[in-house]
C-alpha positions in Angstrom: 0.0 0.1 0.0 1.3 3.5 -0.9 2.0 6.0 2.0 1.0 9.6 1.7 3.3 12.1 3.1 2.5 15.9 3.1 4.1 19.3 3.4 2.7 22.5 4.7 3.9 26.1 3.7 2.7 28.7 6.1 2.4 32.5 5.0 3.6 33.6 8.4 3.4 37.3 7.5 -0.7 36.7 7.0 -1.1 34.6 10.2 -2.9 36.1 13.1 -2.3 33.3 15.5 -6.0 32.2 16.0 -4.8 28.6 16.7 -7.5 27.0 14.7 -5.1 25.1 12.6 -3.3 23.8 15.7 -6.5 22.3 16.9 -7.6 20.9 13.6 -4.2 19.0 12.9 -4.8 15.5 13.5 -1.3 14.6 13.8 0.0 17.5 15.8 2.2 19.1 13.2 1.4 22.6 14.0 2.1 24.9 17.0 2.3 28.7 17.5 5.6 30.2 17.7 6.1 30.8 21.5 8.8 33.7 21.3 8.6 35.3 17.8 5.9 37.4 16.3 5.3 38.6 12.8 5.3 42.1 11.4 1.6 42.4 12.6 2.6 41.4 16.1 1.0 38.0 16.2 2.5 34.7 17.5 2.4 32.8 14.1 1.8 29.1 13.3 4.8 27.0 12.4 5.5 23.4 11.6 6.7 21.8 15.0 6.7 18.1 13.7 6.9 18.4 9.8 7.7 14.5 9.3 4.2 13.8 10.9 2.2 15.6 8.2 -0.2 13.4 6.2 -1.3 16.3 3.8 -4.9 16.2 5.0 -5.3 20.0 4.5 -7.4 20.3 7.6 -5.4 23.4 8.7 -5.9 25.0 5.3 -9.8 24.2 5.5 -10.1 26.0 8.8 -7.7 28.9 8.4 -9.7 32.0 8.0 -6.8 34.0 6.3 -5.7 31.3 3.7 -2.3 31.1 5.1 -1.7 27.4 4.2 -0.6 25.7 1.0 -0.6 21.9 1.5 1.4 19.5 -0.9 0.8 15.7 -1.0 3.0 13.0 -2.4 2.4 9.6 -2.7 5.4 7.1 -1.8 5.1 3.7 -3.2 
């Protein structure tokens, strides 16, 4: 059976740190940056555990600011 791996690209400049993506991620890939802020003053989302991403795009679906681009790759 083929394995699907994913990759998430986050537009950190647009992120307002609402944390909806962190809650929606089933594999705990995302977290909010605890010490850094973007130019708008928000703690932004980042990929804390990128190897666990399955490319489900739950983060992109719930993001109100469309900060996410999700890629999926099938490994045979």
